[in-house]
N, C-alpha and C positions, 0 to 999 in steps of 0.2 A: 630679862629679854631672853637671855641663853635658856633658860629653863625651861620657859613658854615654848619654844620650839622644840625640845626635846620631848617633853611630854604631847604636844601636837603631834611630831612625829611618832610616838608610840601609839598615840589613838589612832593615826591612820594606818598604821601596820595591823592593829587588832581589826580595826573597820574592815579592811581587805582580806584577812582570813575568816572573819564572819561571812563577807558576802563571796568567797570562794566557797565555802561549806554550802551557801545555799546553790551556787551554781553547780557543784559537784551533785548534790540531791537532785537539782532538774534533770541533769544527766542520766543519772541511773534509772529515776522513772522513764524517762524517755527510751531508754536501752531496754528497759523491762518490758514495757508495751511492745516495741517492736521485735522482742526476743518470742512475744506469745504467735508471731506471725511466722516465723523462720529464723534462719540464721542471719547475723548482723556484720556485717563488713562495716569498721570503723576506718574513717581517713582523715587526717588532719594537715592544715596547713598553718604555721605561725606566721604572726602578721606583728612586727616589731614595732613598725610607726604608723601601721595602717590594720583594717581588720582582719584578724583570723579566720578560721574557718573549720568546722567540725562538722563532719558529715557521716551518717547512719545508713549504710544501705540494707535493707531487708531484703533477702535472697530463698527463694525456693529450693526444693530438692536438686533440680535442675539446673541451679545456679544463676536464674533467671532474676531479675530485678523485680520486686512486688511493689516495695514503696522504698522511698527515702524520707530523711528529715535532716533538715541543717540549720545549724548553729553559727551564725555570722555576725559580730559584733565586736566593740573596742571595749565595751564595759561586762560587769557582771550581770548586767540588768538583760543582755541579749536574750531574745528567746528561740524557741526551735521553730522552724517554719517547714510546710510542705516541701519536699525536693520531688518533683515527678518525672522530669526531665528525661530519667534515664528509665522508666517503667519499661518492662518486656524486653530489655536488654541483657544480654548474657553478661555476667560479671567479669570474666576472665576474656571475652571480646572487646573490651573497651581497650582504646586506642589513644593517643593524643589527638587523632584527628577526630574521634569522637566527641572530644571535648572542646573541640575549637571555639565553639560559641559561647563557652562558659568564661568568667572572668577569670584572673590569675590565681586568685587563692580558691576559690570552688575546683577549677581545672585540676591544681597541685591537691587537694584533697581527694579528689575522685582518684586518679593516680596512686595515691597513697592508698586509698582502699583496697583498690584492685591488686598494689604489689604486698600490702600485709596479707590480704587474703590467699596469693599463690606462695607465700613463706609460710602461712599456717598450713596450707595443703599437702605442702613438700614436707613439712616438718612431721604431719599426720603419717606420712606416707613412708618415712622414714621409719617412725616409731613403728609401722606395721611391719617390715620387713626385717626389725629388730627383735620382735617378739614371736614372729613366724615358726612355728615347731618345725625342728630339722629333720 
């Protein structure tokens, strides 16, 4: 009986790995399609006992959100859905008040995307300052 539990646990672990690979491929496909339209800001909110949220916001050269895609779910069978609630808004202008109507996980993912984008632009500015000729 003990060996059956060990084999079952190993089989479940392998199945989880296989499903994770499929979910990663799904993510990469969505990211690639959004990158054709512009830069992409990615935000995430982990959910331990409830559904997490992964958000991709495509922005134009003026940092205005063109379109968004949201992955929300507990299992690896969750799929991306359109997230157009922020279309037309400048990404860096988003605050907690802008996200007041969203659920907790979506709000956290949006604010995470904004923070990640700000950190990225700060690093790019620092890089440009270091590389600038004297």
